[in-house]
N, C-alpha and C positions, 0 to 999 in steps of 0.2 A: 504494499500498499504505499500511497507517497506519505511524503513527513510530516505533511498537514494533520495527516489523518490518525498518526502513531500515539497521542495521549490520548486517554479514556475523556480528560477534563475541558478539551477542546477539540470532539472529532468531527471534522468535516470533511463529508467526500468529495473528491473530485471527479471528472471524467473519466480518468483512469481506472479509479474503484468500481467503477459500473460497467466494465468491460466482461463481458461472457465470465471469464473465468473467474471473475471477484464474484460470482451471485452469493457463493455460500457464505463469505465474509461480510454483507452486507446485511443479512438476513433482520429484519425489524428493524431499521435505523433509519425510517423516516423524516424524525426529527433532526438529525444531525446533516441531511441534504444543506448545502450550501443556501446563505441568506436569500441569494438570488432566483432561486430555483420558485418565490413565492410570486404568483405574477401579481405585474404592477412592483416590482424591483428590479431593475436595468442593472449593470454592469457598474454605472455610475453611483447609484444610489446603494450599490452593495457595496463599494469600495468605501464609501465615505462610512457606513456605519460600523466597517470593519475599523476604518484608521479612529473614528473619533467614541467610538463606544466599544471596539472590541468585538461587533457582533458579527459571526463568522456561520453559525446553523441557523436554523427555524427556532430549534429548541431555545436560542440564545435568545433570537427575538421576541419569542414568547414570555420568556421571564424577563422583558426591561421592563424596565419603568419608561410610561412612553414620555412624560413630560422632562424627563432627564434628554431623552432620544430629541426630543424638539429641541430643546434648549442648547442641546451640543450640533447638532446638525442643520438647524434651522430649516427643517422640511416642516410644512405645515402642520397643526396638531391633527387634525381630521385625515391626514396621507397617513399618520405614524400609527392612529388609532385604527383606519382600516387595515394596513397591512398587520399589527398586532392581532387582529380579531382571526384574519383569517389563519396566521400560524397557530391560535388557540383552536380553532376549528378542526384544522386539520389533523389534530392531538387527540381530537375527540372522535373519532371516526375507527370503528375495530372490524376486521374482514375473517368469518370464518378459516379457518386453518384446511378446511376438507374442500375447499374450492382455492384456497392462496398456493398450498403445496402442489396439488396434481398442474396448474397452469405456470407455477414456476419451475417444474420438470420440463413441461414443454418450452421453456425460456421466454416466457409472454412476458413481455413491458405492459406499462398502465395504459398507455394509447393502443395498443395490440387488444387488450381483454375488453376495455370500453367500446373498441369496433369491430367486436368478434360478434358472431352470429350466436345469440342464445343458446339456441340448441346442441353449439356444439360445445359453447361451454361446458353445458348439461351433459354431453355424452362422454368428455374429457373426466370430468370430476365424478359425475356419478349423482348429481345432486338435481331434486324436482325442482319445476321451472319457478314455482314460488320462491326457492332460494334464492336463483338465480336470478330473478329480476329483482329482490332485493338488493344482491350484490350489484350489480351493473347501476341501480341507482346511487349509492353509496360509492361507486367507483366512479360516477361523474360527478359528484362533489369535489373529489378531489383534483379531477381536472379543472374544476373551477379555481379552486385555490393554488394548482400548481401552474407554471409557464407549459407553454406546449413545448419545447425544445425537452422538457425534464420530463415529461409524461412519454414524449416519443424513445428515451433512452433509458430511463430506470425501469429497472425489473420489477415484475407484479410484488416479489417476493419481500421488497423492502417497506410492504404495507403493514401496519402491526395488525396480528391476528391472533384469537382466542379457539379455545375446544371447549364447544359447548357441553356442560356436565348434560348426561341423559336425563337426568332429573328436571333440566330445565326444558327439555328442549320440546318443541310444540306437537302437542297430536292433535289429528284433527280428529270433531267427533264423529261417531257411527252415525250414518244417518238412516241406518235400519236399527237403531237400537230398540224400538219397540217390538222389533218382528224378534228377536233375541227376547224379550222381556215374557215374549207369549208363551215361547217356546220353552222357558224356564219354569213359566207356572203350569203347561201342560205337565210338563215333565215330572213336576212336583206333584200336581192330583194323580196323574194316573200310579205314581207310587203311593200313593196315601191309597188309593182302591184297590192297587193290588194288596195291601196289607187289610186292607179293610175284610176285601174277598175270603182272604186267607183265612181269617179271626171266624168267619162265620161257616 
C-alpha cells in the first residue's frame, strides 16, 4: 500500500490501493476514502482541507467541527455543513454481506453493481428480488454522496456490511394460515372421536 495508507490513525486510500489485487486489503474501509471522493469536493477543496485542517479522508470530515473548517478555510458555512452531512450519511448505510461478498468475488465496482440488471444480481447472490431491490436503493444513495470517478473505480467490498442474525430476519406471513388452522382443528377432532369411539 502507499505511504499515506500505512498509519491506521490517518488511513487514506489512494488510486493504487483500489487496484483489483488490493481488494482484500481495503474491505470495509469506506470512511477511509480520500475526502475528495465526496461529491462536491474537488481537488482544490480537498487540498485546502488537508493543508489547513489535516482532513484527508471521509471520516476526518465527518468528525470535524464545521465552524472550525469555516474559520480556517473561509469556505461558506452552508457548503461545509452540506459536505459534512454527506460524509455522515455515507456512514449510516450498512449492506448485507450475503450480497456484498458474492458481488465482491465477481470484482464488481459500486458503479457496475448499481447499473447491473437486478435479476443478474439475484442470480449471483441467491437472494430474493425484495432484498435485491432494497440493496440497489441503498447503493443509489451511495452514488449520490460519492463522486462519479470514485463509484467507477471503487470495489463493492469497500461498503460496510453486516450479517443479519437469524432471529432478526424477516419471515413473510403464510397466506394460507387459515387452511393450516382448519387442518389442525380437524386432526384434533378426529383424534378425539377416535378415543371416544374406542371407549364406547
